[in-house]
N, C-alpha and C positions, 0 to 999 in steps of 0.2 A: 861666443861660442856655440855652435850647435855639435849635436851628437856626431856628425859626420866629421867635424872639425877635432873633435875629440879622438876618434878613431884614427885621425890621419897623423897624431903625433908620434914621434919615432919610437917614444917608450911604449906606448900601447901598441904599435905595429909589431913589437918584438914579442908580445904576447900573442900573437897569430889571432886576432880577433874574428869572429863569425857572426853575423846578424841571423841569429834563427828565427827569430820572430819580429816582424816589421817591414817596412817598406821604406821607399824614399821619403815620403812624407815623414815617417819617424826619424829619419836621420837630419832632416832639417828642424827639428825641435830645438829650441835654445837650451843651453846649459848653463844654470845659474851657479851651481856649485858641483863639486866632487866629494860623495862621502862614502864612508867604508864602516861597515857594521856587519856583526853576525847575530844581532838580535832578532829574535822573530818579530816582536812588536815594537818595530822601529818606527812604523809610519806617524804615529803623534810627534815624534821628534822632528820631522822633516815639513817643509814649507811648500815644496813644489820647485819643479826646475832640476832637481839633482839627478845625477848619475849614481848608482848606488853600487858600489863594488862590494862582493862577497864571495866566499868559498862555499857557502851554502851550510855551513855547520849548523845554523839554527834550524834547518829544515830536516835534519837526519830523524827518520823514525815518523815523522808526520803523516797523519791520513790525508787523503786527497782532498777532502773538505778543509782542513787546516791549510794546506798549500794554497787551495784557491783563496782562501781567506787573506792569506798574506798577500798574494798578488792583487787581489781586489784593494786592500788596504793601501797599497802603493800606488795603483793607478788613481785610487780615488783622491789622494792628496795631490796629484799632478807631477810624479816622479818622469823624468824624460826618458830614461832607461833604466834596465838591471843589467848590470855585468856579472856574470857567473864564472869564477876561475874554476877549471877542472884540472883534476890531478891530486889536490889534497882531501877534499871530502867526496866529489861524485867524479866519476870518469866520463861520464856522458851526462847531458842534461836531463834531468828526471822527466819522464813523459807528462807527469801530472803538472809539474811546473810549465812546461812548453804548452801545453793545453790551456791552463788557465792564463798564461800571458796572452795567447792567441784570442781566447774568449775576451779579456778585458782589455785588449788594444794597447797593452805595454809592450813597448821594444824590449827584447831580450838578447842580448850578446853574450856568447861564449868565450872565455879566453882559453886558448889550448896551451899556451906557455905559461909559465910561472914567472911573473914579474913583481916583486914587492909593490904592495899597493902603495906605499910611501912614496914610492920613486914617480907613481902615476900622479898622485895629488901635488907632489912638488912641482912637477912640470905643469900640471893644469892651472893650479890656483893663483900662481903670479898673472897668467894671462886673463883669467877670469877676473882679478882685481883690477888689472889694468884696463880692463874695457869698462868696467863698472865707474872708474873714476874719469874714464874719457867720457862717458854718458853724462856724468855729474857735471863735467866741465863745460861739454856742448849745451846741456840744459841751462847752466849759468849765464852761459854767454849770449844764448837765445833771450833769456829772460831780462838779462840787462839791455839788450838791443830793444826788446819791446817796452820796457819801462821808460827808457830812453825816449822812445817815441811817443809814449802816453803824454811824459811831461813837455814834450816839445809839441803837441797837439797834431801830429801826424794823422791821426786818426785809424780806423779799423782797416781800411784796405792797405795802409803801409803795414800794420802789423799781420795782415794775413799773406802779404807778399813776403814778408820776412820768414814766416812760417813755411811757405812753398819753397824758399830757397834751401832751407834745411831739410824739408821733406824730398825734395828733387822732384816734385811732381806737382800738378795743378791743384789749386785749394780751394774750395768755397765755402764761405761762412753762411748758415742759414738760421732763422727764427724758428721757434717751436712751432709756428704756424707753415713753415715752408717756405716763407720768402728769403731771397737771397739776399743779406745783408753787404757783403763783400765777396769777390772772388779775383784769382788770376787767370789770365787768357788760358782757353782749353777747359777750364772747370764750369761752363755754363751749364746750368740745372733746368730741367731735368734731363734734356737729351744729350748734352753733352758729354755726360759721364754714364751714359746707359750701356755703352757697349765695351766698358772696361770694368773690371772688378774695382770697388772703391773700398777704403777704409774710412770708417766713421767714429768720431771721437766726440763723446758729450761734452758740451761748453757748460759747466756749472760753477758755481760759488757759493759758499755758506749753505749748502743744501738745496738750493734753487738751480734749476736747470732753464738756460736762457737760449739755447740752440744746440746746433752741432757744426762740427768742423768735417767737410768731406775731402778726403784727398783721392785723387784719381789713381788708383792702380794699387798694388799690394805694397806694403810698407814695412821694411826691416824692423824687426822689435827694438833694437836699440834707438832708431830713428822715432820709433812710434813713443818711447819712453821719454825721449826730448821734448817731442810735442806735446804729450799729455801733462807734462810739468808746467806749461805756461798757459793751458787752457783758463784757470782760474783768473790770471791777468786781462784775457780776452773777454771773460763774462763780465768783469767789473768795467772794462771799457765799453761794452754792449750796454750796461745798465746806465752807465754815465751820459753816452752818447743818444741813448735811445731810451729815455725815461718811460715812454709810453708803451715800450714793446713789451708784450706779455711775456711771462716767464711760463715754464710748463706747468707749474703748480695754477698759475692764474688761468691759464687755458683750459685746465681740465675743470677748474671751478666754475668758468664761464660755461662750460658745456653741460655741466650738471643741471646748473640754473635755468639754462634753455629748454633742457629736458623736462625738467618740472613745470615750467610755464608754458610748455607746449610751443616754443617760440622757434621752430625750425621749417625748412622747406621740404625735406624729404628724409627717408631713413638713410639712403646713401650718404646724405650729407653727415648725419650723426655717425654714421659708422667709419667715414673719412676722418672726421674730426677726433674719433675715439682712437682711432689707429695712429694718428698724429701724436698723442699724448702717451700713447703706450697701453691703452686698455683695448684688449680684443678678446671676445668670449671662445676660448679655445675648445677642441673637442671634448666633449663630456662635461663642459662647464655650464654654468648658467650664470646670468647677471643678477646681482643681489644689492640692496641699499642697507647701511647701518645707520642707526640714529644714537648720537652719542648726547645725554642730556646730564648735565652736572647740577646737582642740588644748589639751589638758592644762587646761582650765578656766583659760586664761591671762587670763580677763576675768570679771568679776563678772556674775551672773545678769542683774541689773536693767540693765547697761550693755549686754550682749548683747541683752536684750528691747528696749531702747531703739534700738539699731542696726538690728535687725531691723524694727521699726516704721517707722524713718525709711526702710529701704531699700524697703519694701513701698510706703509712700507714693510714693516716687519713681519706682519701676518698674512698679507695678501699678495704684495708686490705692486703693480700699477694701478693706480685708483683714482677716482674723482673725489675732490673734497670742497664742501661749500657750506656756509653757515645759512640758516633758515631761521628767523625770529630767535627762538631761545635755545635752539639745537644746531648740534653740526651733524652735517649729512656725509656719509661716505658712500660711494658708488663702486663696486668692483666686480670681478668674475672669480667663480669659486667651483669646486667638485661639490656637488650636494653632500656627499658623505663627510667632508670636511667642515662643514660650515660650524658646528658646535664648537669644534676644538680649536678652530682660526679665530671664532669670536672670542674665546677664552685667552688665547694669545695677544689679540688686539686689546682686551680690556686690561691685561697685565701690563702692557707697554703705557698705555693711557695712566694707568695708576702711577708708575713710575715717573713719567713725563711731567705730570701734574704735582707730583711730590706729594700725593695724598697718604695720610696716616691709614691704618687699618680700618678706622671708622668714618673715613671720608666718604662721601655718598655721591655716588653717579651711576647711571645704567646705560648698557649698550644694547640696543635691539636690533634684530634683524628682521627685515622686511620679507616679503613673498619672493620666493626665487622664481625669475621670469626668464624668458628665452632669448631676449637680446636687449641691446643697449636702448631701444624706443621703448622697452616695457619698464624701464627703472622708473619712471613716474608711479606706476602703482606699487612697485616696492618700497619706494620713499614714502607713500601714503600709509601703507601698513606698518612700516617702521615707526613712524611717528605716533599712530595711534598706538601700538604695541608699548612705546617707551611712556606715553601717558599714564596707560593702564598700569604698567610694571610700576611705575612710581605711587600709584595710589594703592595696589593691592600688595605688591610685595616689595615695599621699599627697602628692604636688607639685600635683594637680588641685583647683582651687577650685570649679568648677561642674560638675555631672553630672546626666543623666536618667537615670530608672529604665531607659527603654529601652537605655541605653549598658551597663547590668549585667545585663540581662535573661537572659542566657545563663548567667551566674554562679549567678543566684538559681535557675533552672531545675536546674542540675547539683546546687547544695547542697541542694535540697529533694528531688530524686528519686535521688540516689546516695548511699550510706553511704560513710563514709571509707574503710572496708576496700577496697569495690570500686572507688572512684576511686584509691586507691593502687594497686592492682593494673592498672587501666586503664591509668594514667601509667607505670607501669613497663613494661609490655607495648610500649606505644609509643614511649617516648623514655627508657628505663631506661638505655640504652647510653650517651647523650649525658649523662646526669646524672652516671653513674658515672666517665666520661672526665673531666669537670669537676672532681670531686671528687678525683680522682686525680693531675691535672696542672695545676689551678687555670686552666684554660682557659675560655671562656665560650661554649662552643657552644650551649648552651640558648637563652640570652640572644640569641644572634647568629640562630638559626632564628626565634625568637619575633618579632624585629625586622624580619627578613627578611620575613616573612607579614604582620605589621601594615603593612609599606612596599609592600603589594600585589606582592611579588616584583620591586621595583625594586632593582636593585643599587646604583646611586648613591645612592639615598635612604636604604637601608640602611646604607651605608657612611658616610654624613653623620651619621645618627642615632647608630651605634655610635663614631664618631669615630676611623675607622680608614681606611686606604688601600683602594681597591677591590682590589689584588691581595691584600692580606691577606684581605679578605672572600670572595674567590674561593677562597682555600685552606682557609678555615674550612668553606665550603660544600661542598668535595670532602671534608673529613673526614668532615663531617655525614652525607653520601651513604654514604660508606665504613661508617661505624658504624651506619647504619640499613639496611644491605643493599641498597645502590643505590636510594635514596629517589627516586623519581619524582614532582616537584611537579606535573607536568602531569596526574596520575591523581587525579580530583576527590574519589573516595572515601577513598583514602589521605590526601591534604591534608586533608580534612575531618577524619578522625580525630586525625591528627598535632595539628591547629588544637586540637581539643576537649582532647588530652592538655597542651598548653599551658596552656589555660585551667584544667584542674585544677592543673597545676603551680604556677600562679599562686594558686590558692586555697590550697593545702597549705604552700607556703612562706610565704606571708603570715599563715597561721594560726600556723605555727612561731615566725615572729619577731615576732608580734604583742606 
């Protein structure tokens, strides 16, 4: 049933309905259920596809902002239409309600006559239930025919032909690489279906996408629901009949491997393959690589790859995932402002998927942001370098960005170990020797104090000591460094760089 079909019911026509906001497209929206409510915060109780009947009692006295929020929440869950009965609460539809419905694209129908809502639902629900039962029956019949064909060994062409009969239109089955596996007459790709709108259904099973089913022309929602109910069987047959056929995940992993190795003929080839697996760098986005490193190989490679895929889907959407040596690399597209937040979301999913306890050790590093798919090789390199540095320098950290360790990478790349050792000794050697002789923690104290932006209270809390203890340590540090003045920028910068070098050297020694 559509909104137009509901309006055409005799019981609804008695209420003299008028479409105040909306057009013919809104009248074609499918209706899953008819619901009545006067509750303002009703949207969390809806699932989408409902026609909501109300007298507007819950809107009395509300501000324009509150009315707009009400309409936006209904549109957000996918309500098919809002029916407002006039006469009991409002004599005309409130201007604020009409304006909000128009802005949010929510169909608004006013009922000029008073008809008990129970009569409308009693008339509509049997029709809706009957249609749902019919769809289930059709889906079961089609599934039974396809399973019988699988047992009989009819193959994919026969299965596609049966789906075409139900759809009433030509159908083509393609792999994730765009190759036609089976089709019916009139569905030749890509030219045969280019002149008519088509409906595409992903063919997947157990979370792995194997291809897509393209139906020439628009498909009614009930028919589409029947087709979608059997695509899992189609995926299983594709896997059985074509065991070497790459899945979407495999194609994405192969693409990422080729990018890192530089094994491609042109940038156009990369962009075409990336689009084929769903990864496109959109407006305002940039490409980026992530590196997932699990401590000590505590989880199997396949388990880690699966966790990375789950995290990428949840946090980023389309992504390429491939293993490289002892790490798993993920490539995706993201808005620069969202990198740190999405990185945290990715890590949370990984922790859950790997079933790690609060003390389980892994690190997710983000490489450099790059402009396009071809630049991902550089992002992969920086992500892997950052993961190694993070594991050495901040082993308790789960998520890091390449920018967080840019200074470490610069020093490690420009300064040889002998020069670095000499610089560290010149700047903070007196503190290192004092700590070694007395067992004190002056170097760590100074490092913490600078990282806390010279806040004594924050540094004391981070070190777990009283402020008086911190004062005493700072006085000792100043004395050993010859009256170290933290207000002197150049001197403070040199000390800070020496501490960076100290972290690099000590982490390398204890690695």
